[in-house]
C-alpha positions in Angstrom: -1.5 25.6 -11.7 -2.3 24.8 -14.9 -1.2 21.2 -14.9 -3.6 20.9 -11.8 -6.7 22.2 -13.6 -6.0 20.1 -16.5 -5.9 17.0 -14.5 -9.4 18.0 -12.7 -10.8 18.4 -16.3 -9.7 15.0 -17.3 -11.2 13.3 -14.4 -14.6 15.2 -14.9 -14.2 14.4 -18.4 -13.6 10.4 -17.0 -16.5 10.7 -15.0 -19.0 12.0 -17.4 -18.4 9.5 -19.8 -18.2 6.6 -17.1 -21.9 4.7 -16.8 -22.8 1.9 -14.7 -22.5 -1.6 -16.6 -25.9 -4.0 -16.8 -25.2 -7.2 -15.9 -27.8 -10.2 -16.4 -29.4 -11.5 -13.4 -30.8 -14.8 -14.5 -31.3 -17.5 -12.0 -33.1 -20.6 -12.1 -33.1 -24.5 -10.9 -30.6 -26.7 -13.0 -28.2 -29.7 -12.5 -24.4 -29.8 -12.6 -21.6 -32.5 -13.2 -19.0 -31.9 -10.8 -15.9 -34.1 -10.8 -18.2 -37.2 -11.9 -21.1 -36.3 -9.3 -24.4 -34.8 -10.5 -25.4 -32.1 -8.1 -28.9 -30.4 -8.1 -29.1 -26.7 -7.3 -29.2 -23.3 -8.8 -27.5 -21.4 -11.9 -26.7 -17.5 -11.8 -26.2 -16.5 -15.6 -24.5 -13.1 -16.3 -22.5 -11.4 -18.6 -19.3 -11.1 -17.1 -16.3 -12.9 -18.3 -15.5 -15.9 -16.7 -11.8 -15.2 -15.2 -13.2 -12.0 -13.4 -16.5 -13.8 -12.5 -14.4 -16.6 -10.5 -12.0 -13.8 -9.1 -15.4 -12.2 -7.7 -16.9 -15.4 -6.8 -13.8 -16.8 -4.7 -13.7 -13.6 -2.8 -17.7 -13.3 -2.1 -17.7 -16.8 -0.9 -14.9 -16.3 2.1 -18.3 -14.6 3.8 -19.7 -18.1 4.1 -16.7 -19.9 5.6 -13.4 -21.3 4.6 -12.9 -21.9 1.0 -11.4 -25.2 -0.7 -10.6 -25.8 -4.6 -9.3 -24.2 -7.5 -10.2 -21.9 -10.2 -13.5 -22.7 -11.3 -14.7 -25.1 -8.9 -15.0 -23.6 -5.0 -16.6 -25.8 -1.8 -17.1 -24.8 1.3 -17.5 -27.8 4.1 -19.5 -26.4 6.5 -20.8 -22.7 5.1 -22.9 -20.9 7.6 -25.8 -19.5 5.6 -28.7 -18.5 8.3 -31.2 -17.8 5.7 -31.1 -21.2 4.6 -30.2 -22.9 7.6 -29.4 -23.0 11.0 -27.1 -25.8 10.7 -23.6 -26.2 8.8 -24.3 -26.1 5.2 -22.1 -28.2 2.5 -21.6 -25.7 -0.3 -20.6 -27.0 -3.9 -20.0 -24.5 -6.8 -18.8 -24.4 -10.4 -18.0 -21.3 -12.6 -18.0 -21.9 -16.5 -18.1 -20.1 -19.6 -21.4 -19.7 -21.9 -19.4 -17.6 -24.3 -17.4 -15.1 -24.8 -18.0 -12.5 -22.2 -20.8 -14.6 -20.6 -20.8 -17.3 -18.2 -22.6 -18.8 -15.0 -22.5 -20.0 -11.6 -23.6 -23.4 -10.7 -24.4 -23.5 -6.6 -25.2 -26.7 -5.1 -26.4 -26.0 -1.1 -27.1 -29.0 0.9 -28.8 -28.0 4.0 -30.6 -30.2 6.3 -29.9 -33.6 4.5 -31.4 -32.1 1.1 -30.4 -30.2 -1.4 -32.1 -26.7 -2.2 -33.1 -27.2 -6.3 -36.5 -26.4 -6.8 -38.6 -23.2 -6.9 -41.0 -25.4 -4.5 -38.0 -25.9 -1.5 -38.5 -23.9 1.4 -35.1 -22.2 1.1 -35.5 -21.5 -2.3 -35.8 -17.8 -2.1 -33.0 -17.4 0.3 -30.7 -19.6 -1.9 -32.1 -17.8 -4.8 -31.2 -14.5 -3.0 -27.3 -15.3 -2.7 -26.6 -15.3 -6.2 -28.8 -12.6 -6.7 -26.9 -10.4 -3.9 -23.8 -11.8 -5.3 -24.7 -10.5 -9.2 -25.1 -7.0 -7.5 -21.8 -7.5 -5.6 -20.0 -8.3 -9.0 -21.8 -5.4 -11.0 -20.4 -3.3 -8.4 -16.6 -4.9 -8.5 -17.0 -4.4 -12.7 -18.0 -0.8 -11.9 -14.9 -0.1 -10.0 -12.8 -2.1 -12.5 -14.1 -0.4 -15.3 -13.9 3.0 -13.9 -10.2 2.3 -12.4 -9.3 1.4 -16.1 -10.8 4.7 -17.2 -8.9 6.8 -14.6 -5.7 5.0 -15.2 -6.1 5.5 -18.9 -6.9 9.0 -18.4 -3.7 9.4 -16.0 -1.5 8.1 -18.6 -2.7 10.3 -21.2 -2.7 13.3 -19.0 1.0 12.0 -18.4 1.8 11.7 -21.6 1.0 15.5 -22.8 2.3 16.6 -19.3 6.1 15.2 -21.0 5.3 16.6 -24.2 4.8 19.7 -22.8 8.2 19.7 -20.6 9.9 18.1 -23.8 9.2 21.2 -26.0 9.7 24.0 -23.3 13.4 22.1 -22.6 13.5 22.2 -27.0 12.7 26.1 -26.4 14.8 26.7 -23.7 17.6 25.2 -26.1 16.7 26.9 -29.1 16.3 30.2 -27.0 19.7 29.7 -25.7 21.2 28.9 -28.9 19.7 31.9 -30.3 21.2 34.1 -28.0 24.4 32.3 -28.6 24.3 33.1 -32.3 23.2 36.9 -31.5 26.4 37.3 -29.4 28.4 35.7 -32.1 27.3 37.8 -34.9 27.5 41.1 -32.7 31.2 39.9 -31.9 31.8 39.2 -35.7 30.5 42.5 -36.8 32.5 44.2 -34.2 35.7 42.3 -35.7 34.4 42.9 -39.1 34.2 46.9 -38.4 37.9 46.4 -36.9 38.8 44.5 -40.3 37.1 47.1 -42.6 38.8 50.1 -40.6 42.3 47.7 -41.1 41.7 47.6 -44.9 40.7 51.3 -45.5 44.0 52.0 -43.5 46.1 49.1 -45.8 44.6 50.5 -48.9 45.7 54.1 -48.2 49.6 52.7 -47.6 48.8 51.5 -50.6 48.1 54.2 -52.5 51.0 56.2 -50.8 53.2 53.9 -51.5 52.2 53.8 -55.4 52.6 57.2 -55.2 56.3 57.3 -54.9 57.0 55.0 -57.4 58.6 56.8 -60.6 56.5 57.5 -63.3 56.7 55.3 -66.4 58.3 57.1 -69.5 
């Protein structure tokens, strides 16, 4: 019961200290060189590390179609994004690192024969919303990741304390058994010492009796 209460207390502490992380949501038009070809498109700046952003982005893109490519560079040849175009869209993207824990996503959308790459484009807002919605999605993934790490860390700390308590209880049990054995040994020795003392006293009397039989010296 005490272990359960302690574990619940730790969970409550974790929940009280975890705060939702803030992530930048800067979206703007831009150009990017990908495989020696320059693409016009839009850019999302964020303070999520490149490695994690790449993981989140690849998963997120799956909702638009079959994703191809390797780490950092992903494409969908016939993406389905009705808010941008009723027809298939050629999606090209690249993730790059700006500096530590800051990265960005470049997204090029070829829809109806032209790229969405300017504030004045008819579908710019719809294309922009893709990255903004992804930013919220990535922020939530980060929140879950951080909360999970905090939980795992607290769980490990709790389990370590429980192991330490169990080890100390075992030591106490061993010590108590040893003390019981020592007390038993002391009681046995005391009984034997009393017998030995009685025997010593008898031997002393016998010695004195024998000495009395010796003739007196002249």
